[in-house]
GUKENU-202075 format. One record per residue (C-alpha): chain; x, z, y; residue number from 1. Coordinates in nm, 3 decimals. Layout:
N
<loba kette="A" X="X" Z="Z" Y="Y" nr="NUM"/>
...
//
This chain:
70
<loba kette="A" X="-0.573" Z="-1.724" Y="1.525" nr="1"/>
<loba kette="A" X="-0.287" Z="-1.664" Y="1.690" nr="2"/>
<loba kette="A" X="-0.174" Z="-1.984" Y="1.891" nr="3"/>
<loba kette="A" X="0.140" Z="-1.960" Y="2.118" nr="4"/>
<loba kette="A" X="0.275" Z="-2.320" Y="2.274" nr="5"/>
<loba kette="A" X="0.664" Z="-2.350" Y="2.371" nr="6"/>
<loba kette="A" X="0.704" Z="-2.298" Y="2.785" nr="7"/>
<loba kette="A" X="0.815" Z="-2.585" Y="2.958" nr="8"/>
<loba kette="A" X="1.244" Z="-2.556" Y="2.970" nr="9"/>
<loba kette="A" X="1.169" Z="-2.253" Y="2.738" nr="10"/>
<loba kette="A" X="1.438" Z="-2.233" Y="2.490" nr="11"/>
<loba kette="A" X="1.437" Z="-2.164" Y="2.168" nr="12"/>
<loba kette="A" X="1.537" Z="-1.801" Y="2.131" nr="13"/>
<loba kette="A" X="1.311" Z="-1.671" Y="2.393" nr="14"/>
<loba kette="A" X="1.018" Z="-1.858" Y="2.197" nr="15"/>
<loba kette="A" X="1.086" Z="-1.735" Y="1.918" nr="16"/>
<loba kette="A" X="1.140" Z="-1.368" Y="2.064" nr="17"/>
<loba kette="A" X="0.822" Z="-1.422" Y="2.217" nr="18"/>
<loba kette="A" X="0.629" Z="-1.575" Y="1.905" nr="19"/>
<loba kette="A" X="0.738" Z="-1.240" Y="1.717" nr="20"/>
<loba kette="A" X="0.649" Z="-0.997" Y="1.991" nr="21"/>
<loba kette="A" X="0.278" Z="-1.115" Y="1.991" nr="22"/>
<loba kette="A" X="0.280" Z="-1.155" Y="1.627" nr="23"/>
<loba kette="A" X="0.390" Z="-0.779" Y="1.599" nr="24"/>
<loba kette="A" X="0.104" Z="-0.689" Y="1.862" nr="25"/>
<loba kette="A" X="-0.142" Z="-0.877" Y="1.730" nr="26"/>
<loba kette="A" X="-0.154" Z="-0.647" Y="1.408" nr="27"/>
<loba kette="A" X="-0.137" Z="-0.964" Y="1.137" nr="28"/>
<loba kette="A" X="0.175" Z="-0.879" Y="0.998" nr="29"/>
<loba kette="A" X="0.055" Z="-0.534" Y="0.883" nr="30"/>
<loba kette="A" X="-0.212" Z="-0.612" Y="0.774" nr="31"/>
<loba kette="A" X="-0.089" Z="-0.859" Y="0.532" nr="32"/>
<loba kette="A" X="0.148" Z="-0.600" Y="0.404" nr="33"/>
<loba kette="A" X="-0.179" Z="-0.396" Y="0.357" nr="34"/>
<loba kette="A" X="-0.373" Z="-0.654" Y="0.152" nr="35"/>
<loba kette="A" X="-0.016" Z="-0.751" Y="-0.057" nr="36"/>
<loba kette="A" X="0.043" Z="-0.417" Y="-0.206" nr="37"/>
<loba kette="A" X="-0.318" Z="-0.267" Y="-0.189" nr="38"/>
<loba kette="A" X="-0.368" Z="-0.120" Y="-0.513" nr="39"/>
<loba kette="A" X="-0.660" Z="-0.167" Y="-0.708" nr="40"/>
<loba kette="A" X="-0.978" Z="0.072" Y="-0.761" nr="41"/>
<loba kette="A" X="-0.935" Z="0.196" Y="-1.117" nr="42"/>
<loba kette="A" X="-1.312" Z="0.207" Y="-1.296" nr="43"/>
<loba kette="A" X="-1.488" Z="0.502" Y="-1.350" nr="44"/>
<loba kette="A" X="-1.448" Z="0.521" Y="-1.716" nr="45"/>
<loba kette="A" X="-1.072" Z="0.489" Y="-1.674" nr="46"/>
<loba kette="A" X="-1.065" Z="0.781" Y="-1.415" nr="47"/>
<loba kette="A" X="-1.269" Z="1.021" Y="-1.659" nr="48"/>
<loba kette="A" X="-1.076" Z="0.925" Y="-1.928" nr="49"/>
<loba kette="A" X="-0.794" Z="1.033" Y="-1.731" nr="50"/>
<loba kette="A" X="-0.910" Z="1.350" Y="-1.620" nr="51"/>
<loba kette="A" X="-0.987" Z="1.436" Y="-1.968" nr="52"/>
<loba kette="A" X="-0.670" Z="1.384" Y="-2.115" nr="53"/>
<loba kette="A" X="-0.514" Z="1.578" Y="-1.863" nr="54"/>
<loba kette="A" X="-0.686" Z="1.859" Y="-1.871" nr="55"/>
<loba kette="A" X="-0.652" Z="1.835" Y="-2.295" nr="56"/>
<loba kette="A" X="-0.304" Z="1.855" Y="-2.197" nr="57"/>
<loba kette="A" X="-0.346" Z="2.170" Y="-1.963" nr="58"/>
<loba kette="A" X="-0.458" Z="2.350" Y="-2.207" nr="59"/>
<loba kette="A" X="-0.248" Z="2.247" Y="-2.456" nr="60"/>
<loba kette="A" X="0.061" Z="2.407" Y="-2.261" nr="61"/>
<loba kette="A" X="-0.153" Z="2.686" Y="-2.212" nr="62"/>
<loba kette="A" X="-0.155" Z="2.750" Y="-2.546" nr="63"/>
<loba kette="A" X="0.235" Z="2.684" Y="-2.595" nr="64"/>
<loba kette="A" X="0.294" Z="2.925" Y="-2.363" nr="65"/>
<loba kette="A" X="0.061" Z="3.195" Y="-2.514" nr="66"/>
<loba kette="A" X="0.239" Z="3.137" Y="-2.791" nr="67"/>
<loba kette="A" X="0.609" Z="3.137" Y="-2.639" nr="68"/>
<loba kette="A" X="0.692" Z="2.837" Y="-2.763" nr="69"/>
<loba kette="A" X="0.721" Z="2.672" Y="-2.405" nr="70"/>
//
């Protein structure tokens, strides 16, 4: 937990600058962004099905190339 107190006689702009600087240094914002956009892991069955589909399509394209259709 990051806790920053305003110093006596410190302007609001100076305080905000100091606060934002400490936030960047702590890495809290970077961690938050990483958690927000983290991709979910795909199940093993879906990965396997996808690999089989890709392999099937590669073979189909290879056959079409041999026949001169592509």
